[in-house]
Backbone as CSV, one residue per row, in Angstrom:
resi,resn,N_x,N_y,N_z,CA_x,CA_y,CA_z,C_x,C_y,C_z
1,MET,107.169,84.873,61.320,108.471,85.504,61.458,109.011,85.330,62.877
2,LEU,108.131,85.363,63.878,108.594,85.166,65.250,109.110,83.749,65.452
3,ARG,108.444,82.786,64.850,108.925,81.393,64.948,110.299,81.255,64.293
4,MET,110.524,81.987,63.212,111.809,81.968,62.533,112.924,82.396,63.493
5,LEU,112.605,83.285,64.424,113.574,83.758,65.415,113.704,82.809,66.601
6,GLY,112.845,81.790,66.633,112.873,80.850,67.746,112.004,81.269,68.917
7,ILE,111.104,82.214,68.683,110.211,82.676,69.734,108.968,81.787,69.713
8,PRO,108.710,81.081,70.806,107.522,80.233,70.834,106.255,81.094,70.920
9,ILE,105.317,80.841,70.023,104.088,81.628,70.013,102.883,80.721,69.818
10,GLU,101.761,81.224,70.226,100.479,80.595,69.940,99.638,81.663,69.248
11,VAL,99.181,81.371,68.047,98.414,82.341,67.280,96.941,82.235,67.667
12,LYS,96.367,83.384,67.990,94.939,83.469,68.303,94.355,84.627,67.514
13,THR,93.238,84.386,66.857,92.582,85.478,66.143,91.796,86.314,67.140
14,SER,91.696,87.588,66.854,91.037,88.507,67.788,89.530,88.565,67.584
15,GLY,89.095,88.366,66.359,87.677,88.503,66.065,87.205,89.950,66.040
16,VAL,88.128,90.892,66.020,87.795,92.315,66.053,87.240,92.755,64.701
17,ASP,86.165,93.535,64.740,85.587,94.137,63.536,86.248,95.495,63.346
18,GLU,87.219,95.560,62.438,87.978,96.793,62.226,87.167,97.860,61.497
19,SER,86.069,97.468,60.880,85.275,98.436,60.118,84.633,99.489,61.013
20,VAL,84.543,99.234,62.313,83.920,100.198,63.222,84.897,101.284,63.672
21,LEU,86.168,101.126,63.371,87.175,102.102,63.796,87.156,103.340,62.905
22,ASP,87.496,104.469,63.487,87.575,105.731,62.755,88.739,105.672,61.770
23,GLN,88.455,105.889,60.501,89.487,105.806,59.466,89.961,107.177,58.993
24,SER,89.633,108.234,59.721,90.023,109.573,59.278,91.529,109.792,59.343
25,SER,92.208,109.086,60.234,93.668,109.152,60.321,94.214,107.729,60.200
26,PRO,94.953,107.418,59.138,95.497,106.068,58.997,96.352,105.637,60.190
27,GLU,97.100,106.584,60.760,97.950,106.242,61.898,97.111,105.871,63.126
28,SER,96.127,106.685,63.451,95.262,106.391,64.599,94.488,105.094,64.375
29,TYR,93.980,104.916,63.162,93.237,103.697,62.837,94.112,102.460,63.083
30,THR,95.341,102.498,62.597,96.237,101.352,62.703,96.604,101.076,64.156
31,ALA,96.926,102.125,64.901,97.264,101.959,66.322,96.067,101.435,67.113
32,ASP,94.893,101.995,66.845,93.685,101.542,67.548,93.381,100.082,67.241
33,ALA,93.551,99.691,65.985,93.269,98.298,65.596,94.211,97.332,66.299
34,ALA,95.499,97.677,66.366,96.465,96.786,67.024,96.143,96.633,68.507
35,GLU,95.851,97.747,69.181,95.561,97.653,70.614,94.231,96.945,70.865
36,LEU,93.241,97.210,70.035,91.942,96.543,70.183,92.086,95.026,70.011
37,LYS,92.891,94.619,69.040,93.150,93.186,68.826,93.835,92.577,70.058
38,ALA,94.838,93.268,70.571,95.561,92.748,71.737,94.630,92.606,72.933
39,ARG,93.811,93.609,73.175,92.894,93.556,74.328,91.824,92.478,74.152
40,ALA,91.347,92.285,72.928,90.340,91.248,72.680,90.905,89.860,72.981
41,VAL,92.153,89.617,72.578,92.782,88.325,72.844,93.086,88.197,74.340
42,ALA,93.564,89.268,74.955,93.899,89.232,76.387,92.690,88.862,77.239
43,ASN,91.510,89.301,76.824,90.288,88.984,77.569,89.980,87.487,77.586
44,ARG,90.603,86.734,76.677,90.379,85.287,76.615,91.563,84.492,77.159
45,CYS,92.545,85.189,77.710,93.754,84.515,78.204,93.847,84.640,79.719
46,SER,94.622,83.733,80.304,94.826,83.805,81.749,95.745,84.974,82.089
47,ASN,95.555,85.532,83.285,96.370,86.661,83.731,97.851,86.317,83.635
48,GLY,98.618,87.307,83.208,100.055,87.129,83.086,100.515,86.732,81.696
49,THR,99.597,86.314,80.835,99.959,85.927,79.465,100.316,87.173,78.659
50,TRP,101.435,87.106,77.967,101.841,88.215,77.099,101.102,88.114,75.776
51,ILE,100.599,89.246,75.295,99.873,89.321,74.029,100.595,90.322,73.136
52,LEU,100.912,89.886,71.923,101.514,90.757,70.917,100.551,90.780,69.734
53,ALA,100.090,91.964,69.383,99.161,92.101,68.266,99.684,93.170,67.319
54,ALA,99.369,93.002,66.052,99.806,93.967,65.041,98.692,94.225,64.046
55,ASP,98.734,95.395,63.458,97.837,95.722,62.362,98.650,96.473,61.320
56,THR,98.467,96.087,60.074,99.191,96.716,58.976,98.188,97.357,58.026
57,THR,98.476,98.591,57.667,97.592,99.362,56.805,98.381,99.863,55.596
58,VAL,97.781,99.751,54.432,98.356,100.303,53.207,97.636,101.623,52.938
59,VAL,98.417,102.691,52.714,97.851,104.024,52.568,98.386,104.667,51.290
60,LEU,97.475,105.149,50.472,97.838,105.874,49.255,97.161,107.240,49.305
61,ASP,97.973,108.286,49.299,97.451,109.656,49.334,96.456,109.862,50.472
62,GLY,96.778,109.322,51.650,95.940,109.484,52.826,94.739,108.560,52.893
63,ARG,94.559,107.738,51.888,93.405,106.819,51.819,93.846,105.406,52.195
64,ILE,93.121,104.785,53.117,93.420,103.420,53.546,92.911,102.436,52.504
65,LEU,93.822,101.546,52.091,93.442,100.469,51.167,93.457,99.167,51.963
66,GLY,92.296,98.706,52.323,92.182,97.476,53.098,92.304,96.245,52.219
67,LYS,91.747,95.150,52.695,91.739,93.919,51.908,90.623,94.014,50.875
68,PRO,90.894,93.567,49.662,89.845,93.647,48.634,88.697,92.696,48.942
69,ASP,87.486,93.125,48.588,86.323,92.277,48.819,85.896,91.490,47.584
70,SER,86.616,91.706,46.478,86.332,90.981,45.234,87.549,91.103,44.319
71,GLU,87.576,90.302,43.278,88.666,90.419,42.303,88.628,91.780,41.616
72,LYS,87.430,92.273,41.348,87.298,93.599,40.739,87.913,94.664,41.647
73,HIS,87.631,94.571,42.932,88.186,95.510,43.908,89.711,95.409,43.949
74,ALA,90.251,94.181,43.892,91.705,93.982,43.869,92.306,94.646,42.635
75,ARG,91.664,94.469,41.483,92.173,95.108,40.259,92.169,96.629,40.403
76,GLN,91.120,97.180,41.010,91.040,98.633,41.213,92.177,99.121,42.100
77,MET,92.431,98.405,43.194,93.517,98.811,44.103,94.864,98.755,43.411
78,LEU,95.122,97.679,42.695,96.405,97.540,42.006,96.574,98.618,40.946
79,SER,95.497,98.996,40.276,95.555,100.089,39.300,95.902,101.407,39.981
80,LEU,95.322,101.633,41.163,95.636,102.847,41.921,97.105,102.891,42.335
81,LEU,97.655,101.738,42.736,99.038,101.670,43.220,100.066,101.707,42.086
82,SER,99.653,101.360,40.887,100.554,101.267,39.740,101.373,102.539,39.533
83,GLY,102.697,102.380,39.553,103.611,103.488,39.288,103.722,104.518,40.394
84,LYS,103.098,104.261,41.536,103.078,105.255,42.613,103.779,104.735,43.862
85,THR,104.083,105.692,44.739,104.637,105.370,46.052,103.519,105.474,47.075
86,HIS,103.421,104.461,47.901,102.428,104.446,48.974,103.129,104.109,50.286
87,GLN,102.385,104.178,51.375,102.949,103.892,52.686,102.334,102.618,53.252
88,VAL,103.171,101.857,53.937,102.713,100.709,54.705,102.993,101.047,56.166
89,ILE,101.915,101.131,56.937,102.007,101.488,58.353,101.669,100.253,59.168
90,THR,102.540,99.918,60.107,102.246,98.828,61.036,102.340,99.359,62.456
91,ALA,101.311,99.028,63.232,101.311,99.316,64.665,101.359,97.976,65.383
92,VAL,102.166,97.922,66.433,102.298,96.710,67.240,101.974,97.083,68.682
93,SER,101.170,96.249,69.318,100.788,96.466,70.711,101.172,95.242,71.529
94,LEU,101.801,95.485,72.655,102.199,94.426,73.575,101.551,94.698,74.923
95,LEU,100.861,93.721,75.440,100.288,93.873,76.766,100.277,92.530,77.477
96,ARG,100.068,92.611,78.757,100.011,91.414,79.594,98.591,91.275,80.110
97,ALA,97.984,90.115,79.857,96.609,89.881,80.280,96.469,90.124,81.777
98,GLY,95.381,90.793,82.141,95.125,91.089,83.541,95.672,92.422,83.993
99,THR,96.317,93.155,83.090,96.839,94.484,83.416,96.240,95.505,82.463
100,ASP,96.338,96.771,82.803,95.833,97.832,81.932,96.921,98.457,81.073
101,SER,98.175,98.197,81.414,99.255,98.861,80.696,99.551,98.153,79.379
102,ALA,99.912,98.967,78.404,100.293,98.439,77.093,101.489,99.234,76.597
103,ASP,102.291,98.599,75.792,103.422,99.261,75.152,103.311,98.942,73.667
104,GLY,103.957,99.702,72.878,103.896,99.427,71.451,104.649,100.465,70.651
105,PHE,104.483,100.381,69.364,105.143,101.303,68.446,104.409,101.292,67.122
106,MET,104.789,102.226,66.271,104.272,102.289,64.909,105.438,102.617,63.989
107,THR,105.435,102.021,62.819,106.478,102.320,61.848,105.861,102.431,60.460
108,CYS,106.542,103.162,59.607,106.037,103.417,58.255,107.140,103.164,57.239
109,THR,106.767,102.524,56.148,107.691,102.226,55.066,107.085,102.718,53.754
110,ASP,107.900,103.369,52.933,107.453,103.780,51.603,107.711,102.655,50.608
111,VAL,106.694,102.333,49.826,106.797,101.282,48.811,106.397,101.886,47.465
112,THR,107.252,101.709,46.468,106.965,102.201,45.123,106.695,101.019,44.207
113,PHE,105.563,101.070,43.535,105.182,100.029,42.583,105.732,100.356,41.199
114,ARG,106.030,99.320,40.464,106.322,99.495,39.038,105.015,99.863,38.345
115,VAL,105.083,100.363,37.143,103.879,100.613,36.358,103.343,99.257,35.920
116,LEU,102.079,99.022,36.237,101.460,97.736,35.941,100.500,97.876,34.767
117,ASP,100.704,97.052,33.752,99.716,97.065,32.676,98.594,96.092,33.023
118,ARG,97.575,96.078,32.200,96.389,95.263,32.477,96.732,93.779,32.615
119,ALA,97.643,93.298,31.766,98.005,91.874,31.802,98.663,91.512,33.140
120,TRP,99.525,92.399,33.658,100.168,92.138,34.951,99.117,92.103,36.059
121,ILE,98.217,93.065,36.036,97.184,93.124,37.076,96.291,91.891,36.999
122,GLU,95.829,91.556,35.819,94.965,90.379,35.655,95.693,89.101,36.071
123,GLY,96.941,88.985,35.655,97.726,87.796,35.998,97.941,87.655,37.493
124,TYR,98.233,88.771,38.146,98.454,88.712,39.590,97.156,88.398,40.328
125,VAL,96.078,89.025,39.957,94.792,88.750,40.599,94.415,87.279,40.420
126,ALA,94.719,86.724,39.256,94.395,85.315,38.974,95.136,84.350,39.898
127,THR,96.245,84.794,40.516,96.965,83.918,41.451,96.187,83.733,42.755
128,GLY,95.264,84.633,43.037,94.510,84.589,44.287,95.230,85.247,45.451
129,GLU,96.493,85.543,45.283,97.286,86.109,46.385,96.759,87.443,46.920
130,PRO,96.230,88.317,46.079,95.814,89.630,46.597,94.590,89.608,47.513
131,MET,93.848,88.531,47.520,92.526,88.541,48.130,92.510,88.664,49.653
132,ASP,93.567,88.324,50.341,93.568,88.468,51.807,94.679,89.394,52.280
133,LYS,95.058,90.334,51.420,96.166,91.232,51.734,95.719,92.690,51.674
134,ALA,96.111,93.460,52.666,95.873,94.905,52.617,96.552,95.471,51.379
135,GLY,95.854,96.317,50.658,96.401,96.892,49.443,96.401,95.942,48.267
136,ALA,95.892,94.738,48.452,95.757,93.725,47.397,97.096,93.191,46.885
137,TYR,98.119,93.189,47.754,99.379,92.558,47.346,100.132,92.045,48.557
138,GLY,100.973,91.048,48.292,101.847,90.509,49.318,103.279,90.524,48.826
139,VAL,104.122,91.324,49.450,105.509,91.451,49.018,106.304,90.183,49.313
140,GLN,105.807,89.336,50.219,106.494,88.104,50.568,106.158,86.964,49.605
141,GLY,105.326,87.231,48.618,104.957,86.223,47.626,105.305,86.704,46.234
142,ILE,104.522,86.245,45.266,104.763,86.656,43.879,104.535,88.154,43.703
143,GLY,103.797,88.756,44.632,103.587,90.195,44.589,104.876,90.999,44.695
144,ALA,105.957,90.366,45.076,107.253,91.059,45.147,107.645,91.647,43.796
145,ILE,107.207,91.031,42.704,107.582,91.551,41.384,106.838,92.831,41.021
146,LEU,105.840,93.198,41.805,105.110,94.440,41.558,105.850,95.646,42.128
147,VAL,106.791,95.386,43.027,107.455,96.441,43.788,108.770,96.840,43.122
148,ARG,108.891,98.127,42.863,110.115,98.677,42.283,111.115,99.024,43.384
149,ASN,110.615,99.561,44.513,111.518,100.043,45.553,110.823,100.010,46.910
150,ILE,111.611,99.702,47.944,111.140,99.795,49.323,112.106,100.700,50.070
151,ASN,111.569,101.751,50.685,112.377,102.656,51.484,111.956,102.493,52.937
152,GLY,112.705,101.670,53.670,112.365,101.363,55.049,112.417,99.864,55.277
153,SER,111.628,99.409,56.210,111.669,98.027,56.662,110.885,97.076,55.755
154,TYR,111.585,96.102,55.181,110.920,95.062,54.396,109.976,94.259,55.276
155,THR,110.407,93.909,56.496,109.550,93.085,57.351,108.296,93.850,57.781
156,ASN,108.354,95.175,57.802,107.152,95.960,58.039,106.145,95.730,56.918
157,VAL,106.612,95.702,55.692,105.722,95.513,54.546,105.130,94.099,54.571
158,VAL,105.894,93.145,55.066,105.377,91.783,55.227,104.290,91.761,56.304
159,GLY,104.417,92.610,57.338,103.371,92.690,58.344,103.826,92.718,59.784
160,LEU,105.132,92.553,60.030,105.635,92.654,61.398,107.076,93.155,61.359
161,PRO,107.286,94.426,61.702,108.642,94.972,61.679,109.500,94.321,62.765
162,LEU,110.381,93.432,62.346,111.136,92.628,63.318,112.088,93.441,64.169
163,ASP,112.761,94.404,63.598,113.731,95.195,64.367,113.056,95.822,65.576
164,GLU,111.967,96.537,65.343,111.263,97.207,66.428,110.579,96.214,67.365
165,THR,110.088,95.091,66.823,109.426,94.082,67.649,110.410,93.440,68.616
166,VAL,111.610,93.141,68.153,112.643,92.583,69.026,112.989,93.583,70.129
167,ASP,113.081,94.867,69.777,113.346,95.891,70.793,112.219,95.939,71.826
168,LEU,110.981,95.851,71.369,109.822,95.881,72.264,109.836,94.695,73.229
169,LEU,110.081,93.503,72.702,110.134,92.305,73.539,111.304,92.368,74.521
170,SER,112.417,92.913,74.082,113.592,93.049,74.942,113.334,94.043,76.068
171,ARG,112.723,95.190,75.736,112.401,96.205,76.754,111.489,95.642,77.839
172,ALA,110.582,94.774,77.428,109.635,94.184,78.377,110.253,93.037,79.169
173,GLY,111.484,92.645,78.800,112.148,91.541,79.483,111.614,90.174,79.089
174,ILE,110.960,90.104,77.951,110.343,88.858,77.500,111.315,87.994,76.699
175,TRP,112.054,88.629,75.791,112.923,87.859,74.903,114.043,88.735,74.382
176,ARG,115.232,88.156,74.363,116.395,88.810,73.762,117.102,87.785,72.908
177,PRO,117.504,88.173,71.728,118.213,87.220,70.875,119.591,86.892,71.431
178,PHE,119.995,85.698,71.208,121.373,85.240,71.483,121.754,85.201,72.957
179,ASP,120.781,85.301,73.880,121.167,85.190,75.282,120.546,83.954,75.935
180,GLY,119.935,83.112,75.132,119.352,81.882,75.650,118.018,82.083,76.331
181,GLY,117.564,83.348,76.362,116.287,83.626,77.025,115.126,83.284,76.140
182,GLY,114.000,83.175,76.713,112.787,82.874,75.958,111.586,83.403,76.676
183,LEU,110.474,83.090,76.150,109.216,83.548,76.749,108.882,82.761,77.984
């Protein structure tokens, strides 16, 4: 999505093990994961490099639904989400390598699923799309047909809330749209 805006980026994986984070609060978990990812990448970058990291969490009734570990697990998650409204929380952390300061934000979007029968769940799982997605679905793919309603940011559900991210980059003086500036 950042490339779509013309922002030059280099993608680096953090290698962070999110399973060690406290999951008692979905909001704290998501914020901690985003900052931990940013700091892990910053430790491998030269001083002055800007790092933007995000973590997206799917939450149903206070329970975090991570990425499924099997097709059976994906079917279970989709059954839980069927006909219900859940939250998609994304935390974004921005920091500059070699410094201790970080800035960021968190946003939440309500997503309501249509009622899914067994054939829909089986058919969607068979596409393979749910296997690397929090909550076992991707709204930016064929999983869009599972969603009845989104109340809030669509790009948050995709995984990076662009409105808030652009504001964050602008506040830091890194990038502003339409002014010819860049990273």
